ROPA-741628 format. One record per residue (C-alpha): chain; z, x negated, y; residue number from 1; residue in one letter. Coordinates in Angstrom, 3 decimals. Each point is the difference from the previous one (the first is absolute). Last residue first. Example, Ala and Ser with C-alpha at 12.3 -4.5 7.8 and 13.67 -1.06 7.14 Angstrom:
2
+--------+----------+----------+----------+-----+--------+
| chaine |       zz |       xx |       yy | num | residu |
+--------+----------+----------+----------+-----+--------+
|      A |    7.140 |  -13.670 |   -1.060 |   2 |      s |
|      A |    0.660 |    1.370 |   -3.440 |   1 |      a |
+--------+----------+----------+----------+-----+--------+
//
This chain:
291
+--------+----------+----------+----------+-----+--------+
| chaine |       zz |       xx |       yy | num | residu |
+--------+----------+----------+----------+-----+--------+
|      A |  -16.324 |  -18.269 |    3.086 | 291 |      x |
|      A |    2.421 |    2.877 |   -0.311 | 290 |      x |
|      A |    1.332 |    2.596 |    2.440 | 289 |      x |
|      A |    2.939 |    2.293 |   -0.797 | 288 |      x |
|      A |    0.938 |    2.611 |    2.595 | 287 |      x |
|      A |    3.145 |    2.004 |    0.750 | 286 |      x |
|      A |    0.731 |    3.606 |    0.864 | 285 |      x |
|      A |    2.682 |    2.403 |    1.160 | 284 |      x |
|      A |    0.338 |    3.755 |    0.351 | 283 |      x |
|      A |    2.994 |    2.364 |    0.089 | 282 |      x |
|      A |   -0.340 |    3.788 |   -0.144 | 281 |      x |
|      A |    1.935 |    2.958 |    1.407 | 280 |      x |
|      A |    0.659 |    3.475 |   -1.419 | 279 |      x |
|      A |    3.750 |   -0.551 |   -0.303 | 278 |      x |
|      A |    1.119 |   -3.102 |    1.865 | 277 |      x |
|      A |   -0.483 |   -3.449 |   -1.569 | 276 |      x |
|      A |    3.056 |   -2.230 |   -0.060 | 275 |      x |
|      A |   -0.628 |   -3.677 |   -0.650 | 274 |      x |
|      A |    2.120 |   -2.134 |   -2.325 | 273 |      x |
|      A |   -0.074 |   -3.684 |    0.944 | 272 |      x |
|      A |    3.675 |   -0.622 |   -0.762 | 271 |      x |
|      A |    1.539 |    2.602 |   -2.308 | 270 |      x |
|      A |    2.431 |    2.337 |    1.777 | 269 |      x |
|      A |   -2.345 |    3.013 |   -0.346 | 268 |      x |
|      A |   -0.025 |   -0.517 |   -3.772 | 267 |      x |
|      A |    3.769 |    0.562 |   -0.138 | 266 |      x |
|      A |    1.570 |   -2.985 |   -1.698 | 265 |      x |
|      A |    0.117 |   -1.729 |   -3.381 | 264 |      x |
|      A |    2.790 |   -2.611 |   -0.214 | 263 |      x |
|      A |   -0.342 |   -3.601 |    1.053 | 262 |      x |
|      A |   -2.851 |   -2.420 |    0.579 | 261 |      x |
|      A |   -2.312 |    0.880 |    2.860 | 260 |      x |
|      A |   -3.033 |    2.191 |   -0.543 | 259 |      x |
|      A |   -3.557 |   -1.295 |   -0.257 | 258 |      x |
|      A |   -2.415 |    0.413 |    2.927 | 257 |      x |
|      A |   -2.065 |    2.615 |    1.815 | 256 |      x |
|      A |   -3.319 |    0.411 |    1.792 | 255 |      x |
|      A |   -1.416 |   -2.966 |   -1.877 | 254 |      x |
|      A |   -2.837 |   -2.510 |    0.096 | 253 |      x |
|      A |   -0.133 |   -1.947 |   -3.294 | 252 |      x |
|      A |   -1.883 |   -3.207 |   -0.696 | 251 |      x |
|      A |    0.304 |   -0.619 |   -3.751 | 250 |      x |
|      A |   -0.776 |   -3.459 |   -1.405 | 249 |      x |
|      A |   -1.660 |   -0.755 |   -3.298 | 248 |      x |
|      A |   -0.359 |   -2.702 |   -2.616 | 247 |      x |
|      A |    3.264 |    0.771 |   -1.765 | 246 |      x |
|      A |   -0.255 |   -2.464 |   -2.926 | 245 |      x |
|      A |    2.874 |   -2.141 |    1.314 | 244 |      x |
|      A |    2.276 |    3.049 |    0.272 | 243 |      x |
|      A |    2.055 |    1.159 |    2.972 | 242 |      x |
|      A |   -2.183 |    3.091 |    0.588 | 241 |      x |
|      A |   -1.684 |   -0.273 |    3.414 | 240 |      x |
|      A |    1.126 |    1.782 |    3.109 | 239 |      x |
|      A |   -0.514 |    0.362 |    3.741 | 238 |      x |
|      A |    1.515 |    3.095 |    1.614 | 237 |      x |
|      A |   -0.460 |    1.239 |    3.550 | 236 |      x |
|      A |    1.954 |    2.501 |    2.048 | 235 |      x |
|      A |   -0.710 |    1.758 |    3.312 | 234 |      x |
|      A |   -3.609 |    0.979 |   -0.830 | 233 |      x |
|      A |   -1.816 |    0.705 |    3.276 | 232 |      x |
|      A |   -3.095 |   -2.143 |   -0.537 | 231 |      x |
|      A |   -0.636 |   -1.000 |   -3.584 | 230 |      x |
|      A |   -3.030 |   -2.283 |   -0.277 | 229 |      x |
|      A |   -0.610 |   -1.847 |   -3.285 | 228 |      x |
|      A |   -2.359 |   -2.950 |   -0.324 | 227 |      x |
|      A |   -1.008 |   -1.471 |   -3.351 | 226 |      x |
|      A |   -1.748 |   -3.349 |   -0.317 | 225 |      x |
|      A |   -2.738 |   -1.865 |   -1.814 | 224 |      x |
|      A |   -1.103 |   -3.372 |    1.400 | 223 |      x |
|      A |    2.322 |   -1.794 |   -2.415 | 222 |      x |
|      A |    1.682 |   -3.420 |    0.064 | 221 |      x |
|      A |    1.575 |    0.445 |    3.443 | 220 |      x |
|      A |    1.528 |    3.179 |   -1.377 | 219 |      x |
|      A |    0.419 |    3.466 |    1.480 | 218 |      x |
|      A |    1.844 |    3.333 |   -0.271 | 217 |      x |
|      A |   -0.158 |    1.491 |    3.472 | 216 |      x |
|      A |    2.509 |    2.040 |    2.003 | 215 |      x |
|      A |   -0.499 |    2.378 |    2.913 | 214 |      x |
|      A |    2.325 |    2.245 |    2.027 | 213 |      x |
|      A |    3.106 |   -2.175 |    0.238 | 212 |      x |
|      A |    2.977 |    1.331 |    1.944 | 211 |      x |
|      A |    2.056 |    1.185 |   -2.973 | 210 |      x |
|      A |    3.418 |    1.263 |    0.981 | 209 |      x |
|      A |    1.054 |   -0.826 |   -3.560 | 208 |      x |
|      A |   -1.493 |   -2.512 |   -2.415 | 207 |      x |
|      A |    0.731 |    0.070 |   -3.745 | 206 |      x |
|      A |   -1.147 |   -3.028 |   -1.993 | 205 |      x |
|      A |    0.092 |    1.301 |   -3.538 | 204 |      x |
|      A |    2.276 |   -1.185 |   -2.813 | 203 |      x |
|      A |    2.418 |   -2.936 |    0.283 | 202 |      x |
|      A |   -2.195 |   -2.342 |   -2.052 | 201 |      x |
|      A |   -2.912 |    1.113 |    2.178 | 200 |      x |
|      A |   -0.290 |   -2.883 |    2.462 | 199 |      x |
|      A |    0.542 |   -2.553 |   -2.786 | 198 |      x |
|      A |   -3.343 |    0.893 |   -1.558 | 197 |      x |
|      A |   -1.682 |   -1.401 |    3.099 | 196 |      x |
|      A |   -2.353 |    1.491 |    2.582 | 195 |      x |
|      A |   -0.240 |   -1.850 |    3.318 | 194 |      x |
|      A |    0.771 |    2.200 |    3.019 | 193 |      x |
|      A |   -2.334 |   -0.806 |    2.864 | 192 |      x |
|      A |    0.463 |    1.347 |    3.542 | 191 |      x |
|      A |    2.816 |   -2.297 |    1.047 | 190 |      x |
|      A |    2.994 |    0.267 |    2.317 | 189 |      x |
|      A |    2.500 |    0.058 |   -2.851 | 188 |      x |
|      A |   -0.826 |    1.471 |   -3.415 | 187 |      x |
|      A |    2.177 |    0.894 |   -3.014 | 186 |      x |
|      A |    3.353 |    0.508 |    1.737 | 185 |      x |
|      A |    2.637 |    1.611 |   -2.211 | 184 |      x |
|      A |    1.833 |    3.267 |    0.548 | 183 |      x |
|      A |    3.065 |    1.750 |   -1.394 | 182 |      x |
|      A |    0.912 |    3.696 |   -0.118 | 181 |      x |
|      A |   -0.261 |    0.346 |   -3.789 | 180 |      x |
|      A |   -3.201 |    2.048 |   -0.213 | 179 |      x |
|      A |   -0.615 |    1.580 |   -3.411 | 178 |      x |
|      A |   -2.625 |   -0.947 |   -2.607 | 177 |      x |
|      A |    2.506 |   -1.561 |   -2.421 | 176 |      x |
|      A |    1.183 |   -2.209 |    2.844 | 175 |      x |
|      A |   -2.147 |   -0.150 |    3.096 | 174 |      x |
|      A |   -0.093 |   -2.206 |    3.090 | 173 |      x |
|      A |   -1.389 |    0.993 |    3.360 | 172 |      x |
|      A |   -2.633 |   -2.595 |    0.886 | 171 |      x |
|      A |    0.039 |   -1.632 |    3.406 | 170 |      x |
|      A |   -3.459 |   -0.762 |    1.381 | 169 |      x |
|      A |   -0.526 |   -1.718 |    3.357 | 168 |      x |
|      A |   -3.757 |    0.306 |    0.479 | 167 |      x |
|      A |   -2.833 |   -1.916 |    1.639 | 166 |      x |
|      A |   -2.964 |    2.277 |    0.636 | 165 |      x |
|      A |   -2.845 |    1.606 |   -1.946 | 164 |      x |
|      A |    1.844 |   -0.402 |   -3.296 | 163 |      x |
|      A |   -1.087 |   -2.157 |   -2.949 | 162 |      x |
|      A |    1.302 |    0.277 |   -3.537 | 161 |      x |
|      A |   -0.499 |   -3.068 |   -2.147 | 160 |      x |
|      A |   -1.892 |   -1.053 |   -3.103 | 159 |      x |
|      A |   -0.286 |   -3.198 |   -2.053 | 158 |      x |
|      A |    3.402 |    0.777 |   -1.576 | 157 |      x |
|      A |   -1.492 |    2.768 |   -2.148 | 156 |      x |
|      A |   -2.505 |   -2.342 |   -1.643 | 155 |      x |
|      A |   -3.716 |   -0.675 |    0.393 | 154 |      x |
|      A |   -2.654 |   -0.150 |   -2.739 | 153 |      x |
|      A |   -0.006 |    3.793 |   -0.334 | 152 |      x |
|      A |   -0.976 |    0.679 |    3.651 | 151 |      x |
|      A |    1.977 |    2.898 |    1.467 | 150 |      x |
|      A |    3.240 |   -1.734 |   -0.919 | 149 |      x |
|      A |    1.824 |    2.235 |    0.600 | 148 |      x |
|      A |   -1.396 |    3.395 |   -0.969 | 147 |      x |
|      A |    1.216 |    2.658 |    2.372 | 146 |      x |
|      A |    2.657 |    2.681 |   -0.491 | 145 |      x |
|      A |    0.054 |    3.015 |    2.302 | 144 |      x |
|      A |    3.462 |    1.587 |    0.494 | 143 |      x |
|      A |   -0.307 |    2.642 |    2.744 | 142 |      x |
|      A |    2.726 |    2.063 |    1.623 | 141 |      x |
|      A |    1.506 |    3.402 |    0.597 | 140 |      x |
|      A |    3.463 |    1.236 |    0.920 | 139 |      x |
|      A |    1.399 |    3.508 |   -0.050 | 138 |      x |
|      A |    2.432 |    2.547 |    1.459 | 137 |      x |
|      A |   -1.388 |    3.564 |    0.299 | 136 |      x |
|      A |    1.260 |    2.450 |    2.633 | 135 |      x |
|      A |    0.153 |    3.573 |   -1.275 | 134 |      x |
|      A |   -2.421 |    2.873 |   -0.662 | 133 |      x |
|      A |   -2.081 |   -2.172 |   -2.336 | 132 |      x |
|      A |   -3.666 |   -0.889 |    0.208 | 131 |      x |
|      A |    0.734 |   -3.408 |    1.499 | 130 |      x |
|      A |   -3.279 |   -1.927 |    0.009 | 129 |      x |
|      A |   -0.352 |   -3.732 |   -0.673 | 128 |      x |
|      A |   -3.348 |   -1.590 |    0.823 | 127 |      x |
|      A |   -0.763 |   -3.570 |   -1.133 | 126 |      x |
|      A |   -3.219 |   -1.786 |    0.917 | 125 |      x |
|      A |   -1.449 |   -3.149 |   -1.598 | 124 |      x |
|      A |   -3.040 |   -1.647 |    1.573 | 123 |      x |
|      A |   -1.792 |   -2.445 |   -2.307 | 122 |      x |
|      A |   -1.979 |   -2.672 |    1.813 | 121 |      x |
|      A |   -2.909 |   -2.137 |   -1.283 | 120 |      x |
|      A |   -2.807 |    2.375 |    1.095 | 119 |      x |
|      A |    1.835 |    3.240 |    0.770 | 118 |      x |
|      A |    1.876 |    1.438 |   -2.996 | 117 |      x |
|      A |    2.116 |    3.059 |    0.849 | 116 |      x |
|      A |    3.099 |    0.960 |   -1.977 | 115 |      x |
|      A |    2.189 |    3.073 |    0.477 | 114 |      x |
|      A |    3.481 |    0.812 |   -1.324 | 113 |      x |
|      A |    1.251 |    3.531 |    0.663 | 112 |      x |
|      A |    3.626 |    0.943 |   -0.694 | 111 |      x |
|      A |    0.998 |    3.679 |    0.117 | 110 |      x |
|      A |    3.628 |    1.013 |    0.076 | 109 |      x |
|      A |    2.431 |    2.699 |   -1.089 | 108 |      x |
|      A |    3.399 |   -1.650 |   -0.122 | 107 |      x |
|      A |    2.739 |   -0.321 |   -2.606 | 106 |      x |
|      A |   -0.664 |   -3.616 |   -1.065 | 105 |      x |
|      A |    0.954 |   -0.786 |   -3.591 | 104 |      x |
|      A |   -0.171 |    3.439 |   -1.642 | 103 |      x |
|      A |   -2.483 |    1.119 |    2.656 | 102 |      x |
|      A |   -2.453 |   -2.672 |   -1.166 | 101 |      x |
|      A |   -0.259 |    1.447 |   -3.523 | 100 |      x |
|      A |   -0.133 |    3.623 |    1.191 |  99 |      x |
|      A |   -2.931 |   -1.036 |    2.170 |  98 |      x |
|      A |   -0.685 |   -1.383 |    3.458 |  97 |      x |
|      A |   -3.590 |   -1.060 |    0.672 |  96 |      x |
|      A |   -1.658 |   -3.395 |   -0.430 |  95 |      x |
|      A |   -3.479 |   -0.252 |    1.464 |  94 |      x |
|      A |   -3.022 |   -2.283 |   -0.142 |  93 |      x |
|      A |   -2.663 |   -0.823 |    2.588 |  92 |      x |
|      A |   -2.927 |   -2.348 |   -0.672 |  91 |      x |
|      A |   -2.639 |   -1.640 |    2.165 |  90 |      x |
|      A |   -2.911 |   -2.394 |   -0.620 |  89 |      x |
|      A |   -2.485 |    1.855 |   -2.190 |  88 |      x |
|      A |    1.607 |    3.331 |    0.898 |  87 |      x |
|      A |    3.121 |    1.574 |   -1.471 |  86 |      x |
|      A |    2.332 |    2.904 |    0.799 |  85 |      x |
|      A |    3.254 |    1.555 |   -1.220 |  84 |      x |
|      A |    0.756 |   -1.636 |   -3.366 |  83 |      x |
|      A |    3.473 |    0.851 |   -1.236 |  82 |      x |
|      A |    2.552 |   -2.778 |   -0.359 |  81 |      x |
|      A |    1.662 |   -0.695 |   -3.338 |  80 |      x |
|      A |    3.550 |   -1.277 |    0.347 |  79 |      x |
|      A |    1.500 |   -3.444 |   -0.637 |  78 |      x |
|      A |   -0.436 |   -1.555 |    3.461 |  77 |      x |
|      A |    1.179 |    3.220 |    1.649 |  76 |      x |
|      A |    3.466 |   -0.129 |   -1.616 |  75 |      x |
|      A |    2.131 |   -2.035 |    2.390 |  74 |      x |
|      A |   -0.003 |   -3.698 |    0.896 |  73 |      x |
|      A |    2.793 |   -0.710 |   -2.522 |  72 |      x |
|      A |    0.755 |    3.092 |   -2.039 |  71 |      x |
|      A |    1.452 |    3.161 |    1.575 |  70 |      x |
|      A |    2.986 |    1.990 |   -1.259 |  69 |      x |
|      A |    1.707 |    2.814 |    1.911 |  68 |      x |
|      A |    3.660 |    0.812 |    0.758 |  67 |      x |
|      A |    1.087 |    2.959 |    2.106 |  66 |      x |
|      A |    2.232 |   -0.646 |    3.030 |  65 |      x |
|      A |   -2.432 |    1.288 |    2.589 |  64 |      x |
|      A |   -2.591 |   -2.289 |   -1.507 |  63 |      x |
|      A |    1.415 |   -2.882 |   -2.019 |  62 |      x |
|      A |   -1.784 |   -3.035 |   -1.375 |  61 |      x |
|      A |   -0.391 |   -1.719 |   -3.376 |  60 |      x |
|      A |   -1.894 |   -2.918 |   -1.527 |  59 |      x |
|      A |    3.461 |   -1.461 |   -0.788 |  58 |      x |
|      A |   -0.087 |   -1.293 |    3.569 |  57 |      x |
|      A |   -3.469 |    0.890 |    1.328 |  56 |      x |
|      A |   -3.011 |   -2.323 |   -0.278 |  55 |      x |
|      A |   -2.946 |   -0.703 |    2.235 |  54 |      x |
|      A |   -2.145 |    2.392 |    2.024 |  53 |      x |
|      A |    0.670 |    3.695 |   -0.407 |  52 |      x |
|      A |   -2.115 |    3.153 |   -0.283 |  51 |      x |
|      A |   -2.377 |   -1.738 |   -0.731 |  50 |      x |
|      A |   -1.315 |   -3.526 |   -0.648 |  49 |      x |
|      A |   -3.730 |   -0.170 |   -0.775 |  48 |      x |
|      A |   -0.701 |   -2.600 |   -2.689 |  47 |      x |
|      A |   -2.505 |   -2.855 |    0.336 |  46 |      x |
|      A |   -0.713 |   -1.643 |   -3.356 |  45 |      x |
|      A |    2.680 |    0.692 |   -2.601 |  44 |      x |
|      A |    0.986 |   -1.603 |   -3.316 |  43 |      x |
|      A |    1.949 |   -2.959 |    1.403 |  42 |      x |
|      A |    0.470 |   -3.182 |   -2.083 |  41 |      x |
|      A |    0.196 |    0.826 |   -3.716 |  40 |      x |
|      A |   -1.730 |    3.363 |    0.476 |  39 |      x |
|      A |   -2.905 |   -1.690 |    1.761 |  38 |      x |
|      A |   -1.815 |    1.695 |    2.870 |  37 |      x |
|      A |   -3.362 |   -0.724 |    1.529 |  36 |      x |
|      A |    1.224 |   -1.491 |    3.266 |  35 |      x |
|      A |   -2.463 |    1.064 |    2.696 |  34 |      x |
|      A |   -2.466 |   -2.491 |    1.526 |  33 |      x |
|      A |   -2.613 |   -0.161 |   -2.759 |  32 |      x |
|      A |   -2.931 |   -2.348 |    0.709 |  31 |      x |
|      A |   -3.018 |    1.213 |   -1.986 |  30 |      x |
|      A |   -2.389 |   -2.436 |    1.747 |  29 |      x |
|      A |   -2.322 |    2.338 |    1.912 |  28 |      x |
|      A |    1.968 |    3.164 |   -0.788 |  27 |      x |
|      A |    3.183 |   -0.769 |    1.898 |  26 |      x |
|      A |    2.764 |    1.929 |   -1.749 |  25 |      x |
|      A |    2.928 |    2.103 |    1.156 |  24 |      x |
|      A |    1.618 |    1.370 |   -3.160 |  23 |      x |
|      A |    3.010 |    2.073 |   -1.074 |  22 |      x |
|      A |    0.637 |    1.976 |    3.182 |  21 |      x |
|      A |    2.745 |    2.480 |   -0.889 |  20 |      x |
|      A |   -0.206 |    3.752 |    0.589 |  19 |      x |
|      A |    3.215 |   -0.064 |   -2.090 |  18 |      x |
|      A |   -1.825 |    0.930 |   -3.169 |  17 |      x |
|      A |   -3.460 |    1.112 |    1.114 |  16 |      x |
|      A |   -0.956 |   -3.655 |    0.034 |  15 |      x |
|      A |   -2.058 |   -1.531 |    2.798 |  14 |      x |
|      A |   -2.926 |   -2.426 |   -0.343 |  13 |      x |
|      A |   -1.573 |   -1.870 |    2.911 |  12 |      x |
|      A |   -3.450 |   -1.619 |   -0.031 |  11 |      x |
|      A |   -1.482 |   -2.396 |    2.522 |  10 |      x |
|      A |   -3.334 |   -1.343 |    1.280 |   9 |      x |
|      A |   -2.578 |    2.828 |    0.144 |   8 |      x |
|      A |    2.637 |    2.712 |    0.220 |   7 |      x |
|      A |    2.311 |    1.479 |   -2.596 |   6 |      x |
|      A |    2.950 |    2.297 |   -0.511 |   5 |      x |
|      A |    1.020 |    0.803 |   -3.579 |   4 |      x |
|      A |    2.505 |    2.538 |   -1.356 |   3 |      x |
|      A |    1.930 |   -0.688 |   -3.211 |   2 |      x |
|      A |    1.360 |    2.683 |   -2.336 |   1 |      x |
+--------+----------+----------+----------+-----+--------+
//
């Protein structure tokens, strides 16, 4: 099932599977900003990452010595969310613990994902509730993929990412989706990061201790742009599949990050894991604006 939000200028579509945005379209000229999915390149659009961000060694973790399996980025992106509430320009969807989730993540939780379309801006809210009688370790993050180029006659390399201020960006390197403890500088005292295929040959650009709050996907050859605001997210991922036909870039604010290489560990030892007390909730949000 697909839910639709609409105003006089824009339309957003959200799938019940994964509560995933699958379209953000300007009605006047049919400009589509969200990657439309291609099984040969990347079949998703904008998955919600929960209850982990990134990959675990052997896709496995321990909790109090017992072993559990979780796929990369968790299970929420592949599960059907229940509709809670809809208006013309707002939508709330819910994922609730079940026997299926308990087998991989032994906690009683409620995850609410809400969308609100206001003119050209989509507000995305995450609410994680611990319904269990014990502390709940978790991470959550976003993975929206945007068409790049936004104008068909342009190419991927015509675009760049622009920050509000000059940045010193050191990426944390990955091997097979896991952090290897090494870094590489990708930007030095500049606010523009030019997009190239070479940037993503070593997987995603993973940024820790993120100080940026706004990033824009732009081109000097295109008046269209995407702006994403993500105040308070301590990690940031930037990714594009390392394929010449991959005309997309993902801008990913995270509360969590991939594990380090090595053996599986206790989930509470994983970097970026937050601990939510029993009966408490965690909230975060980000915004996507298009023009």
